[in-house]
LOTORVO-549968 format. One record per residue: residue in one letter; x, y, z of N, C-alpha, C in turn. Coordinates in steps of 0.1 Angstrom, whole numbers, plus 5000, padded with zeros to 4 digits. Layout:
BEGIN
  residu  n.px  n.py  n.pz  ca.px  ca.py  ca.pz  c.px  c.py  c.pz
       A     X     Y     Z      X      Y      Z     X     Y     Z
...
This chain:
BEGIN
  residu  n.px  n.py  n.pz  ca.px  ca.py  ca.pz  c.px  c.py  c.pz
       X  0206  5862  5500   0216   5863   5497  0227  5864  5506
       X  0235  5853  5500   0252   5854   5511  0262  5869  5504
       X  0268  5867  5516   0280   5877   5511  0290  5876  5501
       X  0297  5863  5499   0300   5862   5486  0290  5860  5471
       X  0281  5852  5470   0269   5860   5467  0270  5871  5460
       X  0272  5882  5468   0268   5898   5466  0282  5898  5460
       X  0294  5894  5464   0305   5903   5458  0308  5896  5444
       X  0301  5884  5442   0309   5876   5431  0296  5887  5419
       X  0287  5892  5420   0276   5900   5414  0284  5912  5411
       X  0289  5917  5417   0296   5927   5416  0305  5924  5406
       X  0313  5931  5392   0326   5931   5383  0332  5934  5389
       X  0334  5949  5395   0345   5947   5397  0356  5938  5413
       X  0344  5933  5415   0354   5924   5437  0348  5916  5429
       X  0347  5908  5416   0350   5894   5405  0363  5899  5402
       X  0364  5905  5393   0381   5909   5386  0392  5911  5393
       X  0381  5917  5408   0394   5919   5415  0397  5905  5424
       X  0395  5896  5430   0391   5886   5431  0397  5874  5417
       X  0395  5876  5406   0406   5869   5398  0416  5872  5398
       X  0418  5883  5397   0433   5893   5395  0442  5887  5404
       X  0434  5885  5420   0445   5881   5434  0448  5873  5433
       X  0437  5860  5432   0436   5841   5424  0452  5841  5417
       X  0452  5848  5405   0462   5841   5396  0471  5846  5398
       X  0474  5854  5407   0487   5864   5416  0491  5854  5422
       X  0484  5847  5430   0485   5840   5445  0487  5830  5438
       X  0486  5821  5429   0482   5808   5422  0504  5808  5413
       X  0506  5820  5409   0518   5822   5403  0527  5821  5411
       X  0522  5824  5420   0539   5829   5435  0535  5812  5445
       X  0526  5802  5447   0523   5792   5449  0534  5779  5437
       X  0531  5784  5424   0536   5773   5420  0546  5779  5404
       X  0555  5783  5417   0566   5792   5406  0574  5785  5406
       X  0572  5773  5411   0586   5762   5405  0580  5757  5390
       X  0566  5758  5395   0562   5749   5382  0560  5759  5367
       X  0559  5769  5366   0555   5780   5356  0567  5786  5356
       X  0573  5792  5362   0588   5795   5361  0596  5788  5350
       X  0593  5798  5335   0608   5793   5322  0620  5787  5332
       X  0621  5796  5340   0639   5791   5344  0640  5793  5353
       X  0656  5794  5363   0660   5795   5371  0659  5810  5375
       X  0647  5818  5383   0647   5831   5387  0664  5835  5388
       X  0675  5830  5384   0691   5836   5396  0703  5831  5379
       X  0691  5825  5370   0702   5819   5363  0702  5828  5352
       X  0716  5832  5346   0725   5847   5334  0735  5838  5324
       X  0717  5842  5317   0720   5832   5304  0732  5842  5297
       X  0743  5836  5288   0753   5843   5279  0745  5850  5268
       X  0733  5837  5264   0724   5847   5249  0715  5857  5253
       X  0712  5860  5266   0704   5868   5275  0704  5885  5274
       X  0719  5887  5269   0724   5902   5265  0732  5903  5252
       X  0725  5913  5240   0731   5916   5237  0742  5919  5229
       X  0750  5922  5219   0764   5921   5221  0770  5937  5228
       X  0763  5941  5228   0768   5955   5237  0765  5958  5250
       X  0760  5943  5254   0756   5940   5270  0746  5944  5274
       X  0735  5955  5269   0723   5954   5268  0710  5942  5271
       X  0705  5943  5275   0693   5938   5280  0686  5933  5268
       X  0677  5925  5266   0671   5916   5254  0657  5918  5255
       X  0647  5923  5244   0644   5923   5238  0629  5910  5245
       X  0618  5917  5242   0608   5902   5242  0610  5894  5236
       X  0610  5882  5233   0610   5872   5225  0610  5861  5225
       X  0606  5853  5215   0602   5838   5217  0604  5832  5226
       X  0618  5829  5231   0626   5830   5242  0623  5833  5255
       X  0623  5844  5253   0623   5853   5270  0609  5863  5264
       X  0598  5854  5271   0583   5862   5262  0585  5874  5269
       X  0591  5886  5281   0594   5897   5282  0607  5901  5286
       X  0616  5900  5280   0631   5900   5280  0632  5897  5292
       X  0646  5901  5289   0661   5900   5305  0656  5912  5310
       X  0668  5906  5320   0677   5922   5329  0688  5922  5327
       X  0693  5933  5331   0706   5943   5332  0714  5929  5328
       X  0712  5914  5346   0728   5901   5335  0722  5895  5334
       X  0716  5893  5324   0707   5881   5312  0694  5876  5318
       X  0690  5873  5328   0681   5870   5333  0666  5870  5329
       X  0660  5856  5330   0646   5856   5316  0640  5872  5336
       X  0625  5875  5324   0629   5884   5333  0610  5883  5339
       X  0605  5868  5335   0599   5867   5336  0598  5864  5344
       X  0603  5849  5352   0610   5839   5357  0608  5844  5376
       X  0616  5858  5369   0625   5863   5384  0606  5876  5387
       X  0594  5879  5381   0585   5881   5385  0576  5873  5388
       X  0575  5863  5383   0567   5853   5390  0573  5851  5401
       X  0590  5847  5405   0597   5843   5419  0589  5858  5429
       X  0591  5869  5418   0593   5879   5430  0575  5877  5433
       X  0565  5875  5430   0554   5876   5434  0556  5867  5449
       X  0557  5853  5450   0558   5847   5457  0570  5855  5471
       X  0576  5865  5468   0584   5870   5477  0572  5888  5485
       X  0576  5890  5472   0561   5904   5484  0550  5899  5485
       X  0544  5882  5479   0532   5881   5486  0540  5884  5502
       X  0544  5872  5503   0549   5862   5516  0550  5876  5525
       X  0559  5887  5518   0559   5902   5534  0544  5911  5531
       X  0541  5910  5521   0523   5913   5522  0515  5911  5531
       X  0515  5899  5529   0506   5891   5537  0508  5888  5553
       X  0524  5885  5553   0530   5887   5572  0528  5899  5574
       X  0536  5903  5569   0536   5921   5578  0526  5923  5581
       X  0514  5922  5569   0498   5927   5571  0496  5920  5582
       X  0493  5906  5589   0493   5898   5591  0490  5901  5609
       X  0505  5906  5613   0512   5911   5624  0508  5925  5622
       X  0503  5933  5616   0497   5950   5618  0484  5944  5624
       X  0475  5939  5612   0462   5935   5622  0462  5930  5636
       X  0472  5916  5639   0467   5914   5654  0473  5919  5666
       X  0484  5928  5659   0493   5938   5666  0479  5951  5674
       X  0476  5958  5660   0470   5967   5663  0451  5966  5667
       X  0446  5955  5663   0429   5950   5669  0438  5946  5683
       X  0448  5939  5690   0447   5934   5703  0451  5948  5710
       X  0463  5964  5705   0460   5970   5716  0451  5982  5712
       X  0443  5982  5697   0426   5992   5703  0417  5982  5714
       X  0412  5968  5712   0403   5967   5722  0407  5970  5734
       X  0424  5964  5743   0423   5968   5748  0421  5981  5754
       X  0428  5989  5746   0428   6011   5748  0409  6012  5755
       X  0404  6007  5740   0393   6012   5745  0380  6004  5752
       X  0383  5993  5759   0379   5980   5766  0381  5993  5784
       X  0393  5987  5780   0397   5993   5792  0396  6011  5799
       X  0396  6014  5785   0397   6034   5783  0401  6037  5802
       X  0400  6048  5807   0408   6050   5821  0423  6058  5810
       X  0429  6060  5829   0447   6060   5820  0453  6049  5814
       X  0447  6042  5816   0456   6035   5807  0447  6031  5792
       X  0444  6033  5789   0435   6034   5777  0441  6045  5770
       X  0444  6059  5777   0447   6072   5777  0464  6070  5772
       X  0472  6067  5780   0483   6061   5776  0491  6053  5765
       X  0480  6040  5761   0476   6033   5746  0481  6045  5735
       X  0470  6049  5738   0466   6057   5727  0470  6073  5725
       X  0478  6075  5734   0491   6090   5732  0503  6083  5723
       X  0504  6069  5731   0519   6064   5722  0512  6060  5705
       X  0497  6058  5703   0490   6052   5696  0496  6070  5682
       X  0492  6078  5689   0489   6091   5684  0506  6095  5681
       X  0513  6093  5694   0527   6095   5691  0530  6083  5677
       X  0535  6075  5674   0538   6065   5666  0528  6076  5649
       X  0519  6076  5650   0509   6082   5640  0514  6095  5631
       X  0525  6100  5644   0527   6115   5646  0544  6112  5634
       X  0555  6099  5637   0561   6097   5625  0554  6094  5609
       X  0562  6103  5600   0558   6100   5583  0561  6083  5583
       X  0558  6074  5576   0558   6059   5580  0569  6055  5567
       X  0576  6065  5560   0581   6054   5549  0589  6058  5557
       X  0595  6078  5563   0606   6074   5577  0611  6072  5577
       X  0599  6070  5590   0604   6054   5602  0606  6037  5592
       X  0598  6037  5585   0598   6020   5574  0616  6024  5576
       X  0621  6036  5571   0633   6038   5563  0644  6037  5571
       X  0640  6042  5581   0650   6045   5599  0651  6031  5603
       X  0639  6023  5611   0640   6012   5615  0643  6006  5603
       X  0643  5999  5590   0648   5997   5576  0660  5992  5581
       X  0668  5998  5581   0686   6009   5582  0690  6006  5598
       X  0687  6003  5604   0684   5998   5624  0690  5976  5622
       X  0681  5968  5615   0683   5960   5615  0690  5955  5597
       X  0691  5944  5602   0700   5938   5594  0688  5933  5581
       X  0685  5934  5571   0678   5930   5563  0674  5913  5561
       X  0662  5910  5562   0660   5899   5557  0645  5897  5555
       X  0633  5887  5546   0626   5891   5542  0615  5887  5560
       X  0615  5884  5571   0613   5887   5583  0613  5898  5593
       X  0625  5906  5586   0628   5920   5594  0617  5930  5582
       X  0615  5928  5570   0613   5937   5561  0600  5935  5572
       X  0596  5926  5567   0580   5921   5569  0573  5927  5589
       X  0586  5925  5592   0585   5936   5608  0582  5948  5611
       X  0599  5953  5604   0592   5970   5599  0585  5968  5591
       X  0579  5970  5587   0567   5975   5581  0549  5976  5587
       X  0549  5960  5601   0541   5959   5607  0545  5967  5615
       X  0560  5972  5620   0555   5985   5632  0554  5994  5626
       X  0551  5999  5615   0547   6009   5605  0529  6013  5607
       X  0525  5998  5602   0511   5996   5598  0499  5995  5608
       X  0501  5994  5624   0495   5987   5628  0486  5997  5633
       X  0493  6012  5639   0483   6024   5644  0475  6031  5637
       X  0469  6025  5624   0459   6030   5619  0444  6020  5625
       X  0450  6010  5621   0439   5998   5624  0435  5998  5637
       X  0447  6000  5648   0444   6000   5665  0436  6012  5664
       X  0435  6026  5663   0429   6042   5662  0410  6035  5660
       X  0413  6028  5645   0400   6022   5642  0395  6014  5650
       X  0402  6005  5652   0399   5997   5665  0393  5996  5681
       X  0404  6013  5684   0400   6016   5699  0385  6022  5698
       X  0385  6038  5684   0366   6042   5685  0359  6031  5678
       X  0359  6013  5676   0343   6010   5676  0343  5999  5685
       X  0349  5999  5695   0349   5990   5710  0345  6000  5723
       X  0353  6016  5716   0338   6021   5723  0327  6024  5725
       X  0326  6029  5710   0313   6031   5709  0303  6015  5711
       X  0309  6000  5708   0300   5985   5709  0299  5985  5726
       X  0309  5991  5731   0307   5985   5746  0298  5997  5754
       X  0295  6005  5749   0283   6018   5751  0271  6014  5746
       X  0269  6000  5736   0257   6001   5742  0245  5988  5749
       X  0234  5993  5747   0224   5986   5759  0228  5973  5758
       X  0227  5963  5747   0233   5949   5752  0245  5944  5759
       X  0249  5955  5761   0265   5953   5765  0267  5957  5780
       X  0255  5964  5783   0250   5969   5799  0243  5961  5799
       X  0230  5953  5793   0230   5945   5799  0235  5930  5799
       X  0247  5927  5798   0257   5914   5800  0256  5920  5814
       X  0261  5934  5813   0270   5929   5824  0257  5934  5837
       X  0252  5936  5835   0243   5931   5850  0235  5921  5854
       X  0237  5913  5837   0231   5894   5841  0247  5886  5850
       X  0257  5897  5852   0266   5894   5859  0278  5884  5847
       X  0278  5889  5833   0287   5883   5824  0299  5892  5828
       X  0313  5882  5826   0326   5891   5828  0330  5896  5821
       X  0340  5899  5824   0350   5912   5809  0350  5904  5794
       X  0359  5893  5804   0361   5880   5789  0353  5876  5780
       X  0342  5872  5792   0331   5863   5786  0320  5881  5772
       X  0323  5893  5777   0323   5902   5771  0327  5905  5757
       X  0337  5902  5762   0347   5906   5753  0350  5894  5735
       X  0349  5880  5745   0348   5871   5742  0328  5871  5726
       X  0319  5866  5731   0309   5865   5729  0300  5881  5722
       X  0302  5890  5724   0295   5906   5721  0305  5913  5712
       X  0320  5919  5721   0326   5923   5712  0332  5924  5701
       X  0342  5911  5699   0352   5906   5686  0337  5902  5678
       X  0328  5897  5683   0318   5892   5671  0317  5906  5661
       X  0308  5919  5668   0306   5927   5663  0327  5931  5655
       X  0334  5932  5661   0345   5937   5653  0353  5927  5642
       X  0351  5922  5642   0350   5906   5630  0356  5917  5612
       X  0344  5925  5610   0342   5925   5601  0346  5936  5592
       X  0352  5943  5609   0363   5959   5601  0379  5946  5598
       X  0376  5941  5613   0391   5938   5611  0396  5928  5597
       X  0381  5919  5591   0382   5916   5578  0384  5928  5568
       X  0382  5939  5565   0379   5948   5559  0395  5951  5560
       X  0401  5950  5573   0410   5966   5577  0425  5949  5573
       X  0417  5936  5574   0431   5932   5567  0432  5923  5548
       X  0419  5932  5543   0422   5931   5525  0429  5944  5523
       X  0425  5953  5534   0439   5966   5524  0443  5969  5524
       X  0447  5963  5534   0461   5964   5542  0473  5959  5536
       X  0467  5946  5528   0479   5943   5520  0485  5951  5506
       X  0469  5960  5502   0473   5966   5491  0487  5977  5495
       X  0489  5980  5512   0496   5991   5517  0511  5985  5518
       X  0509  5971  5524   0525   5964   5527  0534  5964  5514
       X  0526  5959  5506   0532   5956   5489  0536  5969  5487
       X  0530  5980  5485   0533   5988   5481  0548  5995  5491
       X  0545  5993  5501   0556   5997   5512  0570  5990  5509
       X  0565  5977  5509   0580   5966   5507  0579  5973  5496
       X  0577  5971  5483   0581   5977   5472  0587  5992  5471
       X  0587  5997  5480   0589   6013   5485  0606  6011  5490
       X  0604  5998  5495   0614   6000   5503  0627  5992  5505
       X  0622  5982  5484   0633   5980   5477  0634  5984  5473
       X  0632  5994  5463   0630   6001   5453  0642  6011  5461
       X  0638  6012  5476   0657   6019   5478  0665  6016  5479
       X  0671  6005  5481   0683   5993   5483  0680  5992  5495
       X  0669  5995  5508   0665   5985   5519  0662  5981  5528
       X  0650  5971  5517   0642   5962   5513  0648  5947  5513
       X  0643  5934  5504   0649   5923   5501  0656  5929  5489
       X  0669  5921  5496   0683   5922   5498  0682  5910  5478
       X  0691  5918  5467   0695   5907   5451  0703  5897  5462
       X  0705  5890  5456   0696   5883   5443  0682  5877  5449
       X  0671  5876  5459   0660   5871   5458  0659  5885  5452
       X  0644  5878  5440   0641   5884   5434  0626  5891  5446
       X  0620  5907  5438   0612   5914   5445  0606  5923  5433
       X  0598  5924  5440   0593   5930   5420  0598  5947  5430
       X  0600  5951  5439   0605   5964   5444  0616  5961  5437
       X  0625  5958  5441   0641   5955   5438  0642  5953  5426
       X  0632  5949  5413   0636   5941   5401  0638  5957  5398
       X  0626  5968  5404   0634   5982   5394  0639  5987  5400
       X  0643  5987  5415   0655   5991   5415  0666  5985  5408
       X  0674  5972  5409   0684   5967   5400  0685  5972  5378
       X  0674  5978  5378   0675   5979   5361  0669  5997  5355
       X  0670  5998  5372   0666   6016   5364  0675  6017  5360
       X  0682  6021  5360   0696   6031   5348  0689  6018  5333
       X  0685  6020  5330   0678   6013   5317  0661  6016  5314
       X  0659  6023  5325   0649   6036   5319  0645  6036  5306
       X  0653  6043  5297   0651   6047   5286  0658  6035  5274
       X  0665  6027  5275   0664   6022   5262  0657  6009  5269
       X  0656  6002  5280   0646   5990   5277  0638  5993  5290
       X  0627  6004  5281   0614   6010   5298  0606  5992  5303
       X  0604  5982  5297   0599   5971   5305  0609  5964  5312
       X  0619  5967  5318   0619   5964   5326  0616  5971  5339
       X  0614  5983  5338   0610   5990   5352  0591  5990  5348
       X  0588  5990  5334   0570   5990   5336  0565  5981  5343
       X  0568  5968  5334   0565   5952   5340  0562  5948  5352
       X  0574  5953  5356   0569   5947   5370  0561  5961  5380
       X  0565  5973  5375   0555   5987   5383  0540  5983  5376
       X  0534  5976  5365   0521   5978   5365  0522  5965  5375
       X  0527  5954  5378   0522   5944   5386  0521  5946  5398
       X  0525  5955  5406   0527   5961   5419  0515  5971  5417
       X  0510  5978  5406   0499   5986   5408  0486  5980  5404
       X  0486  5969  5396   0477   5956   5396  0467  5951  5410
       X  0485  5949  5419   0481   5936   5426  0472  5951  5440
       X  0478  5960  5442   0475   5965   5451  0460  5970  5445
       X  0452  5985  5436   0444   5983   5433  0438  5973  5435
       X  0434  5958  5427   0429   5946   5435  0426  5946  5445
       X  0432  5947  5459   0433   5946   5472  0424  5960  5474
       X  0427  5970  5469   0422   5981   5475  0400  5976  5467
       X  0403  5975  5457   0390   5972   5452  0383  5961  5456
       X  0395  5950  5463   0379   5941   5469  0376  5944  5482
       X  0388  5947  5489   0387   5953   5501  0365  5965  5506
       X  0369  5973  5495   0361   5985   5492  0350  5972  5494
       X  0348  5968  5482   0333   5957   5479  0336  5954  5496
       X  0343  5941  5499   0336   5935   5517  0332  5949  5524
       X  0337  5957  5517   0329   5965   5537  0319  5972  5529
       X  0318  5975  5523   0305   5974   5515  0291  5962  5517
       X  0295  5949  5521   0290   5946   5520  0288  5934  5532
       X  0299  5941  5539   0297   5937   5553  0288  5951  5560
       X  0290  5958  5558   0282   5973   5564  0277  5978  5562
       X  0264  5974  5567   0247   5981   5561  0242  5987  5558
       X  0254  5996  5563   0251   6012   5566  0257  6018  5553
       X  0265  6013  5540   0272   6013   5531  0269  6006  5524
       X  0257  5990  5522   0248   5993   5511  0237  6004  5505
       X  0238  6003  5489   0230   6006   5486  0234  6020  5477
       X  0251  6024  5485   0255   6034   5478  0259  6035  5467
       X  0264  6025  5463   0274   6021   5446  0271  6034  5444
């Protein structure tokens, strides 16, 4: 039975995949799905006292503090959050995998220096480091993605480093060397294929981390800047109405949690299916 079929048979994995597919589809087709322009301020979008409107037929989940349609901003915010999450996680996975393989395959002084630098990066609190980097550089979508990638590559580098050392000591690697295989061929034909499942799992699990970190930075006001909508800065903009208009905080917060959980559950299921030692432990 293929890995895909086994994943489909797992209800939590199937549910997670459907959630991710729906959110990704909404992000891709945002101009077609969103009822209004996310930046449009409606004169009838506020009460006579200037407060946001609750959910209604015109605004299905209400309006924000400027009278903009919250549903439209959430749909467009999914595009921003997913773009940064995928881009940042892609950078982190590529960089961490490269550093881990180089350090694990070369070992010796070179590998030791690389991993001591990795340990030094891991010693800094991730959120504090991200806040520092975000404060130094001018905020934009690419800068926020780069900052998140610079924080998240260390974990996968450590995992790939350990796995590369373990694979390099296997008998089939020694056999390949004795037959005259070059280092590049050993990496391409023997080590990388064995690391591919691990990279796939981390690429899935890491998206939830990057989405949460982007939301945190935007909520703190050093991530994606308004008027560009993201789920984090929607909460940031509307936090003053937490008591009188709780939907402005709870709905985008629920979207963030739902997406993070979906990627986590899917990554866990993928790990169980790709790692033979995990099968049967559910």
